[in-house]
C-alpha positions in Angstrom: 89.7 -84.0 -24.2 86.4 -82.1 -24.7 86.3 -79.4 -27.3 86.6 -75.8 -26.1 83.2 -74.2 -26.0 83.1 -70.6 -27.2 79.5 -70.2 -26.0 80.3 -71.3 -22.4 83.3 -68.9 -22.4 81.1 -66.1 -23.7 78.4 -66.8 -21.0 81.1 -66.9 -18.3 82.2 -63.4 -19.4 78.6 -62.3 -19.4 78.0 -63.6 -15.9 81.1 -62.0 -14.5 80.5 -58.7 -16.2 76.8 -58.5 -15.2 77.8 -59.2 -11.6 80.4 -56.5 -11.7 77.8 -54.0 -13.2 75.3 -54.7 -10.4 78.0 -54.1 -7.8 78.9 -50.7 -9.3 77.0 -47.9 -7.5 77.6 -45.5 -10.3 76.0 -47.8 -12.9 72.9 -48.4 -10.8 72.5 -44.8 -9.8 73.1 -43.3 -13.3 70.9 -45.9 -15.1 68.0 -46.3 -12.7 67.9 -43.7 -10.0 68.6 -40.6 -12.1 65.9 -41.2 -14.7 63.5 -42.3 -12.0 64.0 -38.9 -10.2 62.7 -37.2 -13.4 59.8 -39.6 -13.7 58.8 -39.0 -10.1 59.0 -35.2 -10.4 57.0 -35.1 -13.6 54.6 -37.8 -12.3 53.7 -35.7 -9.3 53.4 -32.6 -11.5 51.0 -34.6 -13.7 49.0 -35.6 -10.6 48.7 -32.0 -9.6 46.4 -31.3 -12.6 48.3 -28.6 -14.5 46.0 -26.3 -16.5 46.2 -26.7 -20.3 44.1 -24.4 -22.5 45.2 -25.5 -26.0 42.2 -24.8 -28.2 41.2 -24.9 -31.9 38.6 -23.4 -34.1 36.2 -25.6 -36.1 36.5 -25.3 -39.8 32.9 -24.0 -40.2 33.2 -21.4 -37.5 32.2 -17.8 -38.2 35.4 -15.7 -38.0 33.9 -12.4 -39.2 32.6 -11.4 -35.8 34.2 -9.4 -32.9 34.2 -12.5 -30.6 36.6 -14.3 -32.8 38.9 -11.3 -33.0 38.9 -11.0 -29.2 39.6 -14.6 -28.3 42.4 -14.8 -30.8 44.3 -12.3 -28.7 43.7 -14.0 -25.4 47.2 -14.9 -23.9 45.7 -18.0 -22.1 44.6 -19.6 -25.4 47.1 -21.4 -27.6 45.4 -22.1 -30.9 46.3 -25.4 -32.5 46.9 -25.4 -36.3 46.9 -28.2 -38.8 44.5 -30.3 -40.9 41.2 -31.5 -39.5 42.4 -35.1 -38.9 45.4 -33.9 -36.9 43.3 -31.6 -34.7 40.7 -34.3 -34.2 43.4 -36.7 -33.1 44.9 -34.1 -30.7 41.4 -33.5 -29.3 40.8 -37.2 -28.7 44.0 -37.4 -26.8 43.2 -34.4 -24.6 46.1 -32.4 -25.9 43.5 -29.9 -27.2 41.1 -28.9 -24.5 38.2 -27.8 -26.7 37.3 -26.9 -30.2 35.4 -23.6 -30.4 32.5 -23.2 -32.9 31.0 -19.7 -33.4 27.8 -19.7 -35.4 25.5 -16.9 -36.3 21.8 -17.0 -35.3 18.6 -15.5 -36.7 17.9 -13.7 -33.4 18.9 -10.0 -33.5 19.0 -10.0 -29.7 21.5 -12.8 -29.6 23.5 -12.7 -32.8 25.9 -15.6 -32.0 26.1 -18.9 -30.2 29.3 -20.5 -29.1 29.4 -24.3 -29.0 32.3 -26.3 -27.5 33.5 -29.7 -28.6 35.8 -31.6 -26.2 36.7 -35.2 -25.4 36.6 -37.6 -22.5 40.4 -37.2 -22.3 40.2 -33.4 -21.4 40.4 -32.2 -17.9 36.9 -31.0 -16.9 38.4 -28.1 -14.9 40.1 -26.9 -18.1 36.8 -27.0 -20.0 35.2 -24.9 -17.3 38.1 -22.5 -17.5 37.5 -22.1 -21.3 33.8 -21.4 -20.6 34.7 -18.8 -18.0 37.2 -17.0 -20.3 34.7 -17.0 -23.2 31.9 -15.6 -20.9 34.3 -12.9 -19.7 35.1 -11.9 -23.3 31.4 -11.7 -24.2 30.8 -9.5 -21.2 33.6 -7.1 -22.1 32.3 -6.9 -25.7 28.8 -6.2 -24.5 30.0 -3.4 -22.2 32.1 -1.7 -25.0 30.0 -2.2 -28.1 26.6 -3.7 -27.4 25.3 -1.9 -24.4 21.7 -1.7 -25.7 21.5 -5.4 -26.7 20.9 -8.2 -24.2 24.1 -10.0 -25.3 26.2 -10.5 -28.4 26.5 -14.2 -27.8 26.0 -17.0 -25.4 28.1 -20.1 -24.6 26.2 -23.3 -24.9 26.5 -25.2 -21.6 26.1 -28.5 -23.3 29.6 -29.5 -24.3 29.7 -32.1 -27.1 32.1 -34.9 -26.0 34.0 -37.2 -28.3 35.5 -40.4 -26.9 39.2 -40.2 -26.1 42.0 -41.7 -24.0 43.6 -39.5 -21.4 47.1 -38.3 -22.4 49.0 -37.6 -19.2 52.3 -35.8 -18.8 53.9 -39.1 -17.9 53.0 -40.4 -21.3 55.3 -37.9 -22.9 58.0 -37.8 -20.2 58.6 -41.5 -19.6 59.7 -42.5 -23.1 62.2 -39.6 -23.0 63.6 -40.7 -19.7 63.9 -44.3 -20.9 65.7 -43.1 -24.0 67.9 -40.9 -21.7 68.8 -44.0 -19.6 69.6 -46.2 -22.7 71.7 -43.6 -24.5 73.8 -42.6 -21.5 74.4 -46.2 -20.4 75.2 -47.3 -24.0 77.6 -44.5 -24.7 79.3 -43.8 -21.3 79.1 -47.4 -20.0 80.6 -49.1 -23.0 83.2 -46.4 -23.6 84.5 -46.6 -20.1 84.3 -50.4 -19.9 86.3 -51.2 -23.0 88.8 -48.4 -22.4 89.5 -49.7 -18.9 89.7 -53.3 -20.2 92.3 -52.2 -22.7 94.2 -50.0 -20.2 94.3 -52.7 -17.5 95.4 -55.3 -20.1 92.4 -57.5 -19.5 91.8 -57.8 -23.2 95.4 -58.8 -23.7 94.9 -61.6 -21.1 91.9 -62.8 -23.0 94.2 -63.3 -26.0 96.0 -66.0 -24.0 92.7 -68.0 -23.9 91.1 -69.8 -26.9 88.1 -67.5 -27.0 87.7 -65.4 -30.1 87.6 -61.6 -30.1 84.0 -61.5 -31.3 82.8 -63.6 -28.3 84.6 -61.3 -25.9 82.6 -58.3 -27.3 79.4 -60.3 -27.4 79.9 -61.4 -23.8 80.4 -57.9 -22.5 77.7 -56.5 -24.7 75.2 -59.2 -23.5 75.7 -58.2 -19.9 75.0 -54.6 -20.7 71.9 -55.5 -22.7 70.5 -57.6 -19.8 71.2 -54.9 -17.2 69.7 -52.1 -19.3 66.6 -54.1 -20.2 66.1 -54.8 -16.4 66.4 -51.0 -16.0 63.7 -50.5 -18.7 61.4 -52.9 -16.9 61.8 -51.0 -13.6 61.2 -47.6 -15.2 58.1 -48.7 -17.2 56.7 -50.6 -14.2 56.9 -47.7 -11.9 55.5 -45.3 -14.5 52.6 -47.6 -15.3 51.6 -48.7 -11.8 52.4 -45.5 -9.9 51.5 -42.9 -12.4 49.2 -44.7 -14.9 51.6 -44.6 -17.8 49.6 -45.8 -20.8 50.3 -49.3 -22.2 47.4 -49.5 -24.7 47.5 -53.3 -25.3 49.1 -54.3 -22.0 51.7 -57.0 -22.3 51.8 -56.8 -26.1 52.7 -53.1 -25.9 55.2 -53.9 -23.2 56.9 -56.5 -25.3 57.0 -54.1 -28.3 58.7 -51.5 -26.1 61.3 -54.0 -24.9 62.0 -55.0 -28.5 62.4 -51.3 -29.5 64.6 -50.7 -26.4 66.8 -53.6 -27.5 67.3 -52.1 -31.0 68.0 -48.7 -29.6 70.5 -50.1 -27.0 72.5 -51.9 -29.7 72.8 -48.6 -31.6 73.8 -46.6 -28.6 76.4 -49.1 -27.6 77.9 -48.6 -31.0 78.5 -45.0 -30.1 80.3 -46.2 -27.0 82.6 -48.4 -29.0 83.5 -45.4 -31.1 84.2 -43.2 -28.1 86.4 -45.9 -26.5 88.4 -46.1 -29.7 88.8 -42.3 -30.1 89.7 -41.4 -26.5 93.4 -41.4 -25.7 92.9 -41.1 -21.9 90.1 -41.8 -19.5 89.6 -38.1 -18.9 88.8 -37.5 -22.6 85.9 -40.0 -22.6 83.3 -37.6 -21.1 83.9 -34.8 -23.6 83.6 -37.1 -26.6 80.6 -38.9 -25.1 78.9 -35.6 -24.4 79.3 -34.5 -28.0 77.1 -37.5 -28.9 74.7 -37.5 -26.0 74.0 -33.8 -25.1 72.5 -32.8 -28.5 70.2 -35.8 -28.3 69.2 -35.2 -24.7 68.2 -31.6 -25.6 67.0 -31.8 -29.2 65.3 -35.2 -29.5 62.0 -34.6 -27.6 63.3 -36.0 -24.4 62.0 -33.3 -22.1 59.7 -31.3 -24.5 58.3 -31.6 -28.0 60.6 -30.7 -30.9 57.7 -28.7 -32.2 58.8 -26.0 -29.7 62.1 -25.5 -31.5 62.5 -23.0 -34.4 61.5 -24.4 -37.8 65.1 -24.2 -39.1 66.3 -26.5 -36.2 63.6 -29.2 -36.5 65.2 -31.0 -39.6 68.4 -31.6 -37.5 66.3 -32.8 -34.6 64.6 -35.3 -36.9 67.9 -36.8 -37.9 69.0 -37.7 -34.4 68.4 -41.4 -33.5 67.0 -40.7 -30.1 64.2 -38.6 -31.7 63.0 -41.7 -33.6 63.2 -43.9 -30.5 61.1 -41.4 -28.6 58.6 -41.1 -31.4 58.3 -44.8 -31.9 57.9 -45.5 -28.2 55.2 -42.9 -27.7 53.3 -44.2 -30.7 53.6 -47.8 -29.5 52.6 -47.1 -25.9 49.8 -44.5 -26.4 48.6 -45.0 -30.0 48.9 -48.8 -29.8 51.2 -49.1 -32.8 53.1 -52.3 -33.4 56.8 -52.5 -34.3 55.7 -53.0 -37.9 53.5 -49.8 -37.7 56.6 -47.9 -36.5 58.7 -49.2 -39.4 59.8 -45.7 -40.5 61.4 -44.8 -37.1 62.8 -48.3 -36.7 64.3 -48.3 -40.2 66.1 -45.0 -39.4 67.5 -46.6 -36.2 68.7 -49.6 -38.3 70.4 -47.3 -40.8 72.1 -45.6 -37.9 73.2 -49.0 -36.6 74.9 -49.8 -39.9 76.6 -46.4 -40.1 77.8 -46.5 -36.4 79.1 -50.0 -36.5 80.9 -49.4 -39.8 82.7 -46.5 -38.0 83.3 -48.5 -34.9 84.9 -51.4 -36.8 87.5 -49.0 -38.2 88.0 -46.9 -35.0 87.8 -49.5 -32.2 91.2 -50.5 -30.7 92.1 -53.8 -29.1 95.4 -52.7 -27.7 
């Protein structure tokens, strides 16, 4: 009589569970359709060319003149702060439209000249908008304080350009939506799956077979991993080909993203094991799951940067695992980082995995 194969039994469970997942409308809609709706909406918004007038002053700019005082109070200008390297990096990505340099001249009839520094990544319409606003400011100052002079300043029409890669709205939104999909599927999917298997006595029936408990979990988990990685491929593919989502190094970047998604999914499934063990009834699963997912959906940079939150809240945001998935994925996709380059974010995800599965081991119930 041939020996019982644990691997074959595990793969049989994987096949059956994967088939069941694909036949579940809620799984397909929640994991694929819902995130894609967000991607489509923000993708079309990105295609519409939203105006962005983030600007910065150069370090050597003259700030003792009335022009500087006036443009600092313009509501349409949001001045970036930080060190020179950070601002240069933001400029190269197109997140900052222009850097403004005000310099004094030796000409009493034209005391100041304004030079603009931008990048190839910036929207030309936004650069023209900045020029128009500056010219308007100069005109108002001339009318109020320098009526007898030709002009207090002139904006140099020759904009200095630095090379840069276009940073589209989709480059920020898509990583958040993929993280949204992985987290929701990992927590809700696993929690409902193992709770129902326990309630319907399916796990108890497995005990009558020679397969070990570990391989039961591995079989079900493997089906979830396969399904969600297929979801990730679809989301990234549509984002890249339909909305030009940036994959700096092509297939190498794509492979790194899939590796990162695998690590994150393993972590998020651990939360699902905890919820399935804590929940006493099926109706209590959503509240417990939402305690884990909602703070991360809202505070992990899924929909907007955590820099927009109050300073006191940002340390909490930086603890959340989804924050580090989002950060790592954006750095890999747009900056061209490898998994090794993103070791800080990945290390924090791995620490979370150890903590979560230590809790799951104590909380998860078989019966």
